[in-house]
VEXDREN-2710 file (C-alpha; in Angstrom, 1 decimal):
% VEXDREN-2710
k/r/px/py/pz
1/UNK/16.6/0.2/1.9
2/UNK/13.2/-1.0/3.0
3/UNK/11.4/1.7/1.7
4/UNK/13.4/1.4/-1.6
5/UNK/12.2/-2.1/-2.1
6/UNK/9.0/-1.1/-1.0
7/UNK/9.0/1.6/-3.9
8/UNK/9.9/-1.3/-6.3
9/UNK/7.3/-3.5/-5.3
10/UNK/4.7/-0.7/-5.7
11/UNK/6.3/0.2/-9.0
12/UNK/5.5/-3.4/-9.9
13/UNK/2.1/-3.3/-9.1
14/UNK/1.9/0.0/-10.9
15/UNK/3.1/-1.6/-14.2
16/UNK/0.7/-4.2/-13.7
17/UNK/-2.6/-2.1/-13.0
18/UNK/-1.0/0.8/-15.6
19/UNK/-2.9/3.4/-13.9
20/UNK/-2.6/4.8/-10.2
21/UNK/-3.8/7.6/-7.8
22/UNK/-2.7/8.9/-4.5
23/UNK/-3.0/8.2/-0.6
24/UNK/-1.9/6.6/2.4
25/UNK/-1.6/7.4/6.2
26/UNK/-3.0/6.2/9.3
27/UNK/-6.6/6.4/11.4
28/UNK/-6.9/6.8/14.9
29/UNK/-7.7/2.7/15.2
30/UNK/-4.6/2.0/13.9
31/UNK/-5.0/0.9/10.6
32/UNK/-3.6/2.6/7.5
33/UNK/-5.5/4.8/5.7
34/UNK/-5.6/7.0/2.9
35/UNK/-4.4/10.7/3.5
36/UNK/-5.4/12.6/0.3
37/UNK/-9.3/13.4/-0.1
38/UNK/-11.2/11.0/-2.6
39/UNK/-11.8/14.3/-4.5
40/UNK/-8.2/14.8/-5.5
41/UNK/-7.5/11.2/-6.6
42/UNK/-6.9/11.5/-10.4
43/UNK/-6.5/8.3/-12.4
44/UNK/-3.4/8.7/-15.0
45/UNK/-4.2/8.4/-18.7
46/UNK/-5.1/5.7/-20.5
47/UNK/-2.5/3.2/-21.6
48/UNK/-1.6/2.7/-24.8
49/UNK/-2.3/0.0/-26.9
50/UNK/1.6/-1.1/-27.1
51/UNK/1.3/-1.0/-23.0
52/UNK/0.6/-4.8/-23.2
53/UNK/1.7/-7.5/-23.2
54/UNK/4.0/-6.8/-20.5
55/UNK/6.4/-9.0/-18.7
56/UNK/7.1/-8.8/-14.9
57/UNK/9.4/-10.0/-12.6
58/UNK/7.6/-11.9/-9.8
59/UNK/9.0/-14.3/-7.4
60/UNK/12.0/-14.8/-9.9
61/UNK/10.2/-15.5/-12.5
62/UNK/8.7/-13.7/-15.5
63/UNK/5.4/-13.4/-15.5
64/UNK/3.7/-11.9/-18.8
65/UNK/0.4/-10.0/-18.5
66/UNK/-1.3/-10.2/-21.8
67/UNK/-3.7/-7.0/-21.6
68/UNK/-4.2/-4.5/-19.0
69/UNK/-6.3/-6.0/-15.9
70/UNK/-9.9/-5.0/-15.0
71/UNK/-10.2/-7.0/-12.4
72/UNK/-7.6/-7.6/-9.5
73/UNK/-7.6/-10.4/-7.0
74/UNK/-6.1/-9.6/-3.7
75/UNK/-5.1/-13.2/-2.1
76/UNK/-3.2/-11.1/0.9
77/UNK/-5.0/-8.7/3.2
78/UNK/-1.9/-6.7/3.8
79/UNK/-2.0/-5.8/0.2
80/UNK/-5.8/-4.2/0.3
81/UNK/-4.6/-0.8/1.1
82/UNK/-2.7/-0.6/-1.9
83/UNK/-5.8/-1.4/-4.5
84/UNK/-7.6/2.5/-3.4
85/UNK/-3.9/4.0/-5.1
86/UNK/-4.7/2.3/-8.6
87/UNK/-7.4/3.2/-11.2
88/UNK/-8.9/-0.4/-11.4
89/UNK/-12.4/-0.9/-12.1
90/UNK/-13.0/-4.1/-10.0
91/UNK/-11.3/-5.8/-7.3
92/UNK/-11.7/-8.9/-5.4
93/UNK/-10.1/-8.5/-1.5
94/UNK/-9.8/-11.2/1.1
95/UNK/-10.4/-9.6/4.1
96/UNK/-9.0/-9.8/7.8
97/UNK/-12.0/-10.4/9.8
98/UNK/-15.3/-11.3/8.6
99/UNK/-16.9/-9.1/6.0
100/UNK/-19.4/-7.5/8.2
101/UNK/-16.8/-6.2/10.3
102/UNK/-14.7/-5.2/7.2
103/UNK/-13.4/-1.3/7.3
104/UNK/-14.4/-1.1/3.8
105/UNK/-17.6/0.4/5.3
106/UNK/-15.5/2.6/7.7
107/UNK/-16.4/6.5/7.5
108/UNK/-12.4/6.6/6.5
109/UNK/-12.5/3.7/3.7
110/UNK/-16.0/4.3/2.2
111/UNK/-15.2/7.3/0.1
112/UNK/-12.5/5.0/-1.7
113/UNK/-14.0/1.8/-1.6
114/UNK/-16.9/3.7/-3.0
115/UNK/-14.5/4.6/-6.4
116/UNK/-14.4/0.7/-7.2
117/UNK/-17.1/-0.2/-9.9
118/UNK/-17.2/-3.7/-8.4
119/UNK/-15.7/-4.7/-5.0
120/UNK/-16.1/-8.0/-3.9
121/UNK/-15.3/-10.0/-0.7
122/UNK/-13.1/-13.3/-2.0
123/UNK/-12.0/-14.6/1.5
124/UNK/-12.5/-13.3/5.1
125/UNK/-10.4/-13.8/8.3
126/UNK/-7.3/-13.5/6.2
127/UNK/-8.3/-16.8/4.2
128/UNK/-8.9/-16.8/0.3
129/UNK/-11.9/-18.6/-0.4
130/UNK/-10.7/-20.2/-3.5
131/UNK/-14.1/-20.6/-5.1
132/UNK/-14.8/-17.2/-4.7
133/UNK/-12.0/-16.3/-6.0
134/UNK/-12.5/-18.6/-9.0
135/UNK/-15.7/-17.4/-9.5
136/UNK/-14.8/-13.5/-9.4
137/UNK/-12.1/-14.6/-12.4
138/UNK/-9.7/-12.1/-12.3
139/UNK/-7.4/-10.7/-14.2
140/UNK/-4.7/-11.0/-12.5
141/UNK/-4.0/-11.9/-8.7
142/UNK/-1.7/-10.3/-6.1
143/UNK/-0.6/-12.2/-3.3
144/UNK/2.2/-13.0/-0.6
145/UNK/5.0/-15.2/-0.5
146/UNK/4.5/-16.5/2.6
147/UNK/0.8/-15.9/3.3
148/UNK/-0.4/-17.5/0.6
149/UNK/2.4/-20.1/0.0
150/UNK/-0.1/-23.0/0.7
151/UNK/-2.6/-22.1/-1.9
152/UNK/0.1/-21.0/-4.8
153/UNK/-0.7/-23.6/-7.4
154/UNK/-4.4/-22.8/-6.9
155/UNK/-3.6/-19.5/-7.3
156/UNK/-1.6/-20.0/-10.4
157/UNK/-4.3/-22.0/-12.0
158/UNK/-6.9/-19.3/-11.4
159/UNK/-5.2/-16.2/-13.0
160/UNK/-1.6/-15.1/-13.4
161/UNK/-0.1/-14.5/-10.0
162/UNK/2.1/-11.9/-9.1
163/UNK/3.9/-12.7/-5.8
164/UNK/5.1/-10.0/-2.9
165/UNK/8.1/-11.1/-1.5
166/UNK/6.9/-10.8/2.1
167/UNK/10.5/-11.8/3.4
168/UNK/12.0/-8.7/2.0
169/UNK/8.9/-6.4/2.4
170/UNK/7.0/-5.9/5.1
171/UNK/4.1/-3.4/4.1
172/UNK/3.0/-2.5/7.8
173/UNK/6.4/-1.3/8.9
174/UNK/7.8/-0.1/5.9
END
């Protein structure tokens, strides 16, 4: 059941991003990591012009994404690893610790992080820096229903926001 819910969530994000690669697994330090070599990650064909606008159901509401997102803000660090699956040119991430201690520069993640044309830190210690997120100017934001509940209104003012229901999905256990 949990795996099917996670599958539905991933499908929704795939539809938002309109392209994907592959990879997930584990590291010796306990964090999740891609299991497919970076060289084997192949983006899907470019979406057709008719792919947008696209309606996404998010937090029980319909959210219309007008055009293919080129910049994605990730407001909850628990969704950080998912971005490695997508062929998105630019990602703004909220990292779980100080940016200097982030695993993005680790031997495991660096080959994947280097695939992005732009990878910007928009928050540290699992807290979104709203000024940094605003300055990053994402086309869409992916946020957690519990983790980011206190800043829901602010995030939605910055960009259309896809809310992942953290009550139903535990990305670390599923």
